[in-house]
N, C-alpha and C positions, 0 to 999 in steps of 0.2 A: 710340598707334595706334588709330584708329577702326575698329571692325568694321562690315562691310557688312551692312545689314539684309537678311533673307531676302526674296526676291521672292515676293509672294503668288501670282503666276501660275505659278511653277515647280512642277511636280508633286512630290508627296511620295512619293519612291520607296519608302521604308521602309513607309509606310502602305499603299501599293498592294501591296507584297509580302506584308505581314501579312494584308491582306484576301483576297488570292489563296490564301494558305495556309489560312485559315479556311474559305473556300468549298470548296477541294479536300477538306479534311478532312470537312466536312459532307456533300459529295457522295459521297465514298468510304464513309462510315459508312452513309448511306442505301442505297447500292448493296449493301453487304455485308449489311445487315439484311434487305433485300428478298430477296437470294439465300438467306440462311438460312431466312427465312420460307417461301419457295416450296419449298425443298428438303425441309424437315421437314414441310411440309403434304402433300407427296406420301405420306408415311408416317403421316399423320393425327396429327401432333404439333404443338403450338403452341410456337413458338420462345421466347416470353416465359416459358414454364415451365421451360426447360432451364438458365437461368442461365449462358449461354455467356460466356466471357471477352470483354472489350471489344475487345482487339486482334484477336480472331478475325474480327470483322466487316470489318476492313481487309484482312486476308489473303483473305477471301472475295471482297471487291470486286476485288482484283487478279486473282483466279482467274476471276471472271466476265468481266472486261474484257480481260485479256491472258493467260489461262491456256493458250491454244493458238493456233496460226496462224489457224485459222478464227475464233476469238473476236476476234483482233486485226483481221482483215479486217471482221468484222461491226461492231466498235466504230468503225472508220474510216468505214464506210458510214453508220452511225448519226450520226456527227459531221457528215458532209456534209449528210445529210437534215435534221438538227436545225438547222444553220445556215441552210439554205434555208427551213425552216418559220418560223424566227424572222424572217428578212427579209420573207417574204410577209405574216406577221402584222402586223409593224410598218407595212408598206406599206398594208395594209387599214385599220389604225387611223388612219394619217396622212391617207389620201386619202378613201375613201368615208365612213368613220365620222365623221372630223372635219368633213368638208364637210357631212354631214347635221346634225351638232350645231350648226355655224355657221348653217346655214339655219334650223334650229328656234329658235335663240336670237334671230335677227333677227325671226322671226315673233312670238315672245312679247314681244320688246322693244317692237315698234311699238304694239300695243294698250295696253301699260302706260304708255307715254309719252302717248298720246292721253288716257287716263283722268286722268293727272296734270295735263295742260294744261286739261282741262275742269273739274276740281275742284281749283284751286290752293290753296284754303283748307282742304281736308280734311286731317286728320292722317295719313291713309294715303297721300296724294299725296306728302308730304314723304319718307316712307320709300321709296316707289317711285322717286322722282326720285333719291334718294341711291343706291339699289341699281342703277339703270340706268346712272348715271354713274360707278359705281365701276369703277376700273381695276385688275384683278387683277395687272397687270404691275408695279405699284408694290411689291408684296411678293414678286416673282419666283415667284408661285404657279404660273403656267403652266409655267415652266421646271422647277419642282420636280415637278409632276404628270407632265410629259413624261418626265423622267428616271425617275420612279417607275414609269411605265407600261413603259418599255423594260426596266427591271430585272425587273419582274414577268413579262413575256413571256419573257425569257431564262431565268429560274429555272424557270418552269412547263414550258417545252419541254425544258430540260435534265433536270429530274426525271422527266419522262415517258419520255425516251429511256433514262435510267439504270434506271428501273423495268422497262421491257420487256426491256432487255438482261440484267439480273440474273435476271428471271423465266424467260426463255428458256433461259439457261445452267443455271439451277437445275433446271428440268424435265428438261433433257437429262441432267445429271449424276445426278439422282435415279433416273431410269429405268435408266441404265447400272449404277448401284450396286444396284438392285433385282434385276436379272437376273444369275443366277449366272455366266454365261459372260463377262460384261463387268464384273463388280463388282470394285472395288478395296478394299472393306471387308474387314477381317480375319475369318477363320473362327473361331468361338468354340466351346469345349467347356466346359460348366459341370458341376462335380461338387459336390454338396451333400448334407448328411445326410438320411436318410429322414424323411418327414413334415414337412419344412421348406419345400418347394415343392409347389405343386398341379399341376405339369406336369413330366413327366420319367419315365425308365425306371430300374428297379432294375438295378444292375450284375450281381447274381447271378441275377435272374429278370426279364429285360426284357419278358416277355409280360404281366406284371401291371400293370394300370392303377392310378394313384393313387386312394386312397380316404380317406374321413373328412373331406371338404371340402364346403362349401356354395357355391352359385353364385347370382349375380345377373346377369341379362342374357341374352345369346344362348347358349343351351345348345348349339345346333348348331355354332356357331363353336368352342366348346371341344371338342366331340366330334370335329370335323374335325382338330384338332391332336393328339388322342390317337393314339398309335401312330406318329406322325411326328416324334418328338422327337430321333431319332438321325440323324446325317448318313449318307447312303447314296448312293454314287456308282457302285454296281454297274451301273446302267443309264445309259449316257451320254446317252440321249435325254431322260430325266426325272430328273436328279440332284436330291437333296435335301441342301442345305447350309445350315446355320445361320450367320448372320453377325452381327457386332456393329455396330449402327448408331451408338450413342454411349454414353458413360458419364459421367453427371453427378450430383453431389450424392448419392452413395450408391446410385444406381439405374443399372442398365445395361439398355439396350434392344436386344433381339435379334429376329431375324426369319428365317424360311425364305426363301431367295432364290428368285426365280421361275425355273423351268427353261426357259421359252420366252420369247423376246423379240419374238415376232410380234404378240401381242395387247397393245396399249398401254393397254387399258382396265383391266387387272388391277393390283392393288396388294397387296403382301404384308401379312399381319397382323403386328403388332408386339407382342412380349411384354415387359412391364416387370417386372424382377426386382430385389428388394432385395439390395444387396451387404452381406453379413454382415461385421461388424467383429470377430467372435470367433475368426477364424482357422480356422473349420470349413468353409470354402467355397473351392473351387478354380476358377479361371477360366483357361483355356488359350487363347491367341490364336495363330493360325497363318496366314500368307499363303496357302500352297497347300492343296489338299485332300489328305488322307491317302489313300493307295491301299489298297484292300481286297485 
């Protein structure tokens, strides 16, 4: 039984599916990384220093693109606008740009041919004649460049859309998490031995400030945090609640949530604390605020 040779014109379905999966994976990773970068940049943290797990970027990408009905609608609108932008860009490249290049090529080709005819014995004329008569279609170079141009345009517009979608959603989520009223981050309470942290209150005497430490940098920033280390919700207009931003590589990052969501120019200070591995430190996480 003679097997039928494969048709070279038949599309390779497996290859196309594999390419699609690779492109989707790269696009989702780019979206997730951009989301994490914009989110932690709001808190003045660099995402590359946090050593986040690889899979978290894919989860962040789905959150940015499909995390809410509004995000789904925004993604659908961005998809339509991106497809329109790709179509217009390819039209501009194919018509005005290519027409201008063709006209310019003809203008350059004519004087070169005249020079070659006037100086047939010159060594440069032979090269010019060969260059002018060279047909790039023999090597399918025009088809390759055209296909490459289409792919570059599609990739650039797709990455641009994914970047802005991820950044917009990250900025929105970071602001919501920074404000106490809308934050979904856990409330944190840290208990540590005396003289092991340079910020905090004594349990038996909360009025005494920490002492015996040296400071480098903005002293006023440190002074503004002193006396505000304890969560206080006695005044519902200006509550003070400490929340956990993230916990990575033996360090946890905490911040006092903003009491007011009207001023979007504000950003909370973030305190980075070393997580002791000696069992002498206690960290309590709680979703709601404790009632006084």
